[in-house]
C-alpha positions in Angstrom: -48.1 42.5 32.2 -47.7 45.0 29.5 -45.7 48.0 29.6 -45.5 50.9 27.0 -42.8 53.6 26.4 -44.0 56.8 24.8 -47.3 57.5 22.9 -50.4 55.9 24.1 -51.6 52.7 21.5 -55.2 54.2 20.9 -55.7 52.9 17.6 -56.8 56.0 15.9 -59.0 55.7 12.4 -59.2 59.1 11.5 -56.3 61.0 9.4 -54.5 63.7 11.0 -56.7 66.8 12.3 -53.6 69.5 11.0 -54.0 72.4 12.8 -55.1 71.4 16.2 -53.6 72.9 19.5 -51.0 70.5 20.9 -52.8 70.2 23.7 -55.7 68.7 22.0 -53.8 66.4 19.9 -52.5 65.2 23.5 -55.6 64.3 24.8 -56.9 62.7 21.6 -53.8 60.4 20.9 -52.0 60.1 24.4 -53.7 60.8 27.1 -55.6 57.5 27.5 -52.3 55.4 28.3 -50.2 58.2 30.2 -52.5 60.1 31.7 -54.6 63.4 30.8 -52.1 65.2 33.4 -49.0 63.6 32.2 -48.6 61.6 35.2 -48.8 58.2 33.3 -51.4 55.4 33.4 -50.4 52.1 31.3 -47.7 54.0 30.1 -45.2 56.0 31.5 -45.4 59.8 32.9 -44.4 62.4 29.5 -42.5 64.8 32.1 -39.1 66.2 31.4 -38.1 64.8 34.7 -38.7 61.3 33.5 -37.6 61.7 29.6 -34.2 63.0 30.8 -32.3 59.8 29.6 -34.5 59.7 25.9 -33.2 62.9 23.7 -35.7 64.8 21.3 -34.6 63.0 18.1 -35.1 59.3 19.7 -38.8 60.4 21.0 -40.0 61.6 17.6 -38.7 58.3 16.1 -40.5 56.7 19.0 -43.5 58.4 18.6 -43.3 58.1 14.5 -42.6 54.6 14.4 -43.5 52.7 17.8 -41.6 50.4 19.5 -41.9 46.9 19.9 -40.8 45.9 22.4 -42.5 48.2 24.7 -46.0 47.3 22.8 -46.8 50.8 21.4 -47.8 51.7 17.7 -46.0 54.6 15.7 -48.5 57.3 14.8 -46.6 58.0 11.3 -50.1 57.3 9.5 -52.3 59.4 11.8 -49.7 62.6 12.5 -48.1 64.7 10.5 -44.2 65.6 11.3 -45.0 68.9 12.7 -47.9 67.5 14.8 -45.4 65.0 16.2 -42.5 67.1 16.8 -45.2 69.6 18.8 -46.1 66.7 20.7 -42.5 66.4 21.5 -42.1 69.7 22.6 -45.4 69.7 24.9 -44.1 66.4 26.6 -40.7 68.0 27.3 -42.3 70.7 28.5 -42.6 71.4 32.4 -46.1 71.3 33.7 -47.9 74.9 34.7 -48.2 73.7 38.6 -46.3 71.5 41.1 -48.1 67.9 40.6 -49.4 66.1 43.8 -48.9 62.5 44.2 -49.5 62.2 48.4 -50.6 59.8 50.6 -54.1 59.3 49.1 -52.8 58.7 45.8 -49.9 56.5 47.1 -52.3 54.2 48.8 -54.8 54.2 45.8 -52.1 53.0 43.6 -50.7 50.0 45.6 -52.2 46.6 43.9 -51.5 42.8 45.7 -50.9 39.7 43.2 -52.8 37.2 44.5 -52.8 35.5 48.4 -49.7 35.2 50.3 -51.0 32.1 51.9 -50.3 30.4 48.6 -46.9 30.9 48.1 -44.3 28.5 48.9 -41.7 29.3 51.6 -39.6 27.1 49.3 -37.9 27.8 46.2 -40.0 26.1 42.9 -36.6 25.4 41.3 -33.0 23.5 42.0 -30.9 26.4 41.6 -28.8 27.5 44.6 -31.5 30.5 45.9 -28.1 32.5 46.4 -26.4 32.1 43.7 -29.0 34.1 41.4 -28.5 36.3 39.7 -31.0 39.3 38.6 -30.5 40.6 35.1 -32.2 43.7 33.8 -32.5 44.1 30.1 -32.9 47.9 29.1 -33.7 46.5 25.9 -37.2 45.7 26.4 -38.0 46.3 30.0 -37.5 42.5 31.1 -35.5 41.0 34.2 -33.9 37.6 34.0 -33.4 35.3 37.0 -30.0 33.7 35.9 -28.8 30.3 37.6 -25.2 31.3 38.9 -24.0 27.7 38.5 -25.4 26.6 35.1 -25.6 29.7 33.7 -29.0 29.1 32.2 -31.9 31.3 32.7 -34.8 30.1 35.1 -37.5 32.9 34.2 -37.6 35.9 31.8 -40.4 38.3 33.1 -41.9 42.2 31.8 -41.1 44.6 34.2 -42.1 48.0 34.7 -40.6 50.9 32.2 -37.0 52.5 32.9 -35.9 50.5 36.1 -33.4 52.8 37.7 -31.1 52.8 41.1 -31.0 48.8 40.7 -33.2 46.1 42.3 -32.6 45.5 46.3 -33.0 42.4 48.1 -34.7 41.2 51.1 -32.2 40.1 53.7 -32.4 36.5 53.2 -32.3 36.7 49.4 -36.0 35.8 48.7 -37.4 38.9 47.4 -36.1 41.7 45.3 -37.0 44.8 45.0 -37.5 47.2 41.6 -37.9 50.5 41.5 -38.6 52.5 38.1 -38.4 56.3 37.4 -42.0 56.4 37.2 -42.0 55.6 40.5 -43.6 52.7 40.9 -42.0 50.1 43.3 -42.3 45.9 42.3 -41.8 43.4 44.9 -40.7 40.3 43.1 -41.0 36.7 44.9 -37.9 34.8 43.8 -38.8 31.4 45.2 -42.4 31.3 43.9 -41.0 33.2 40.3 -43.6 36.0 40.8 -44.7 39.8 41.2 -46.4 40.0 44.3 -47.0 43.6 45.6 -46.6 47.2 43.8 -46.9 50.8 44.6 -46.5 54.2 42.9 -44.1 56.0 45.6 -43.7 58.9 43.3 -44.1 60.7 40.1 -40.0 60.3 39.7 -38.3 58.7 41.7 -34.2 57.9 42.1 -33.8 54.6 44.3 -35.0 52.6 46.8 -33.2 51.0 50.1 -34.1 47.9 52.3 -33.9 48.2 56.0 -31.3 45.8 57.0 -34.0 43.8 59.4 -35.7 43.8 56.3 -39.3 45.3 57.4 -39.1 49.0 55.6 -38.5 50.4 52.4 -37.4 53.8 51.5 -37.6 55.3 48.3 -36.4 58.8 47.3 -38.1 61.0 44.8 -37.3 63.9 42.9 -40.8 64.6 42.5 -42.2 65.7 44.7 -39.7 66.6 46.8 -39.9 63.8 49.9 -38.9 60.6 51.1 -41.3 57.7 51.1 -41.1 54.6 53.5 -43.2 51.4 52.5 -44.0 48.2 54.7 -41.6 45.7 52.6 -44.4 42.9 53.6 -47.0 44.5 51.0 -45.8 48.1 50.1 -48.2 49.7 52.1 -47.7 53.4 53.1 -46.0 54.0 56.5 -44.7 57.7 56.2 -44.3 60.3 53.4 -41.4 62.9 54.8 -41.1 66.2 52.8 -37.7 66.9 51.9 -37.1 70.4 53.2 -34.0 72.0 54.4 -33.8 74.3 57.9 -33.5 77.0 55.8 -37.1 76.0 54.7 -35.8 75.0 50.7 -37.4 72.2 49.1 -35.0 69.5 47.6 -34.9 66.7 45.2 -33.5 63.4 46.5 -30.3 62.0 45.4 -30.2 58.6 46.2 -31.2 56.4 49.5 -29.0 54.0 51.3 -29.2 51.5 53.4 -26.8 51.2 56.3 -26.9 48.5 57.9 -24.5 48.5 60.4 -26.0 51.8 61.9 -29.5 50.8 61.8 -30.2 53.4 59.6 -30.8 55.2 56.1 -29.1 57.5 54.6 -30.8 60.2 52.5 -28.8 62.4 50.0 -30.5 65.7 49.0 -29.6 67.4 46.0 -30.6 70.8 46.2 -29.7 71.6 49.9 -26.4 71.5 51.8 -27.5 68.5 53.9 -27.2 64.6 54.4 -29.8 63.1 56.3 -29.6 60.1 58.8 -33.1 58.3 59.3 -32.8 55.4 62.0 -35.3 52.4 61.6 -34.3 50.1 64.1 -36.9 50.4 67.4 -39.6 51.4 64.8 -42.6 49.1 65.6 -46.0 48.9 65.1 -48.1 52.1 65.5 -45.1 54.0 67.1 -42.9 54.1 63.7 -41.7 57.9 63.6 -38.7 57.6 61.7 -37.0 60.6 62.9 -34.5 62.7 60.8 -31.2 63.6 61.6 -29.8 66.8 59.9 -25.9 66.5 58.7 -25.2 70.4 57.5 -22.4 69.5 54.7 -20.3 72.6 53.2 -21.8 71.7 49.9 -24.6 70.2 47.8 -23.3 66.7 47.5 -23.7 64.7 44.2 -22.0 61.3 44.4 -21.5 58.6 47.8 -19.4 56.2 48.9 -19.3 54.3 52.2 -16.8 52.1 54.0 -17.8 49.2 55.0 -18.7 49.9 58.5 -20.6 52.8 57.6 -19.0 55.2 59.8 -17.4 57.2 57.0 -19.4 58.6 53.7 -17.7 59.6 50.6 -18.7 62.3 48.4 -18.1 64.7 45.5 -19.3 67.9 45.3 -21.1 69.8 43.0 -18.4 71.7 40.5 -15.7 70.6 42.7 -12.5 68.7 42.1 -12.5 67.5 45.5 -14.3 65.1 47.7 -14.9 65.4 50.7 -15.2 62.5 53.7 -17.7 63.3 56.4 -17.8 61.4 59.8 -21.3 59.8 59.9 -21.0 59.8 64.0 -19.7 63.1 64.5 -21.4 64.9 61.8 -17.7 66.6 60.5 -15.5 66.6 57.5 -12.6 64.9 58.1 -10.3 64.5 55.1 -10.3 66.3 50.9 -9.6 64.2 48.6 -7.8 64.7 45.4 -10.7 63.4 42.8 -10.4 65.0 39.4 -13.0 64.8 36.5 -16.1 63.4 37.6 -15.5 60.2 39.8 -18.5 57.8 39.9 -18.4 56.7 43.6 -21.3 54.9 43.3 -19.4 52.5 41.9 -16.5 52.0 43.8 -15.2 49.3 45.4 -12.8 48.1 48.4 -9.9 45.9 49.3 -6.9 45.7 51.4 -3.8 46.8 50.1 -0.2 46.3 51.6 -2.2 45.9 54.6 -4.3 48.9 54.6 -7.8 49.2 53.2 -8.5 51.2 50.2 -11.2 52.6 47.8 -11.0 52.5 44.3 -13.3 54.3 42.1 -13.9 55.0 38.4 -14.0 58.1 36.6 -16.6 59.4 33.7 -14.7 62.2 32.5 -11.6 60.8 32.3 -9.6 57.6 31.7 -8.5 56.8 35.0 -8.8 54.8 38.2 -8.2 56.3 41.3 -6.8 54.5 44.4 -7.3 56.0 47.8 -5.8 55.1 51.6 -8.3 54.8 53.4 -6.8 55.6 56.9 -5.0 58.6 55.3 -7.4 59.3 52.8 -4.2 60.2 50.7 -4.2 59.3 46.7 -2.0 56.1 46.4 -2.3 56.4 42.5 -4.0 56.9 39.3 -4.3 54.2 36.8 -4.5 55.1 33.5 -6.8 52.8 31.6 -8.6 53.1 27.9 -11.1 55.7 28.7 -13.7 57.3 31.1 -15.5 54.9 32.8 -19.1 54.0 34.2 -18.7 50.9 36.7 -16.2 48.8 38.8 -16.7 45.6 40.4 -14.4 42.9 42.2 -14.1 40.5 44.6 -13.0 38.8 47.7 -11.6 36.0 45.9 -10.3 37.3 42.7 -7.0 39.1 41.9 -8.4 41.5 39.6 -10.7 44.6 40.0 -12.6 45.0 36.4 -14.1 48.2 35.1 -15.1 49.2 31.7 -14.6 51.8 29.4 -18.1 53.2 28.4 -19.4 56.2 29.9 -18.8 58.7 27.2 -19.3 56.4 24.5 -16.0 56.8 23.6 -15.6 54.6 20.2 -12.1 53.6 21.3 -12.7 52.5 24.7 -16.3 51.6 25.0 -15.9 48.0 23.9 -13.0 47.7 26.4 -12.6 45.9 30.4 -9.9 47.2 32.1 -8.6 44.5 34.6 -6.6 46.5 37.6 -4.0 43.9 39.7 -5.2 44.5 43.2 -1.5 44.1 44.6 0.4 45.7 42.1 -2.4 48.6 41.2 -1.1 47.9 37.9 -3.2 47.2 34.5 -2.9 43.6 34.1 -5.0 43.1 31.0 -7.6 44.9 28.7 -10.5 42.5 27.2 -12.8 43.2 24.4 -16.0 40.9 25.1 -17.1 41.8 21.6 -14.9 44.5 19.4 -17.1 47.3 18.5 -20.1 46.9 21.0 -20.2 48.3 24.3 -19.2 46.1 27.3 -20.2 47.6 30.6 -21.1 46.2 34.2 -19.5 43.3 35.5 -20.7 40.7 38.3 -19.2 38.2 39.8 -20.9 34.5 40.9 -20.6 34.0 44.7 -17.6 32.6 45.2 -15.6 34.8 42.9 -14.6 32.1 40.0 -16.6 33.3 37.2 -17.4 36.9 36.0 -20.5 38.0 34.1 -19.9 41.3 31.6 -22.7 43.0 29.7 -22.6 43.9 26.1 -25.0 46.7 26.3 -26.6 47.2 23.1 -29.9 45.5 21.9 -28.3 42.6 20.0 -26.1 42.2 23.3 -24.9 39.4 25.4 -24.1 38.3 28.8 -19.8 37.2 28.7 -19.0 34.5 31.1 -15.5 34.2 31.8 -13.2 32.3 34.1 -12.2 34.7 36.5 -8.8 33.2 37.3 -8.0 32.2 33.5 -10.0 34.9 31.6 -11.3 32.1 29.4 -15.0 32.8 28.0 -16.8 30.1 29.2 -20.6 31.4 27.9 -22.2 33.6 25.9 -25.8 34.1 26.8 -27.9 35.9 24.4 -30.1 39.2 25.8 -31.4 42.6 25.3 -29.5 45.4 25.9 -28.6 43.9 29.7 -27.6 46.4 32.0 -26.7 45.6 35.7 -26.6 42.0 36.8 -27.0 41.6 40.5 -25.8 38.3 42.5 -28.0 37.6 45.4 -25.0 36.4 47.9 -23.0 39.3 47.0 -25.6 42.0 47.7 -26.9 40.8 50.8 -23.6 39.9 52.6 -22.3 43.7 51.6 -19.8 42.2 49.4 -16.5 44.9 49.4 -16.2 44.1 45.7 -19.8 45.3 44.6 -22.0 48.3 45.5 -24.0 48.2 48.0 
């Protein structure tokens, strides 16, 4: 499979047609790959919502020079500079209508690869299937299945463009599900090392969640405003739930989560002051209804964290310096939290400190980690770090919590990994995996003995450390590796990683 990035790969022999309307330029040079409606085809959708991580100067460069990593040809010899700039302005403009992506489009997009009867029920490799890592390489849209004992790649394979929200695993760890920014949901069989099914659940999707019983996938969309339920077995459509508040206002979906202890999904809405709970237990056969429980909240909630029991939802509100603790059983707010700046609760972790469960979160605006007592909901300490961070990780068998410093691209902190002693709440070490290059995202092996860190660059690498001695064990070259996801830690909902 080959996925393309921006302009189509249509070979044009003729010279650039100066003065043509931008709509005609798009139809001539781009529509065959990105669709006449800009909703995507073999190439991704070219809409403002889907391009939010690609800055306009980079888009101009991409169309001009192409991008070999995505098999995209350049157009410098076919289009004039002003034509390329006009095309960029066009693809960053909103559509004059609300595009439709409903039952017909979702069902028509579904693809099954091969006959499941020929798939092995046992891994085709000798590595421990629960100590594998799925490593997402953003640089050229690939993923690597990595042996977590030998630290050797088992398979590197292409993915859909711009994976988003982190892959999610089936309860037994056999399958991993990916969501792309363009709404493609891909099911990959780790035992057989192949993609077995794909469905496009939306035009712009945020992330997916897998039910605790492994039967259902929930996808949250920005466009169209909807939740989409898929059968986890073959990715067939079960139900579409329009995300409309009680006041009739339509809303984007910020994120979706699986709350296994509750037997439900949690959906966070971005434009409506509501949080939705959708039970998946007791949903069998044709009687699946997936009713929505609406929980009204005081503000638009943007970022989320759950305690280990999933009784409490911890969130930050838009334009607020306070966090909120919501009791999901009663639907009532039980506490406010002192959370300055912009905490990244989605990367929060928990551990026991002096007999109390605590949570800690990095901050994307300030160089600080906030530690909060989860019984009193009071701030225990604000720990200073070299710079704003985005990801934080730990493990039950290690004394340190690791956090990066790359959130704002600050050259003084973006290459750092700060290690916080969970017993003293003091900074114990600051590591630089590769001075001058961005270090980000930590994950542990299933036993917590080794730590994997990304050098988040095109000429990047995975750097493996001994978690006790902090000595480098191995370095594996990779193309802008981002998230690394250990099968065991994810399916057991380790307190040291995001869920």
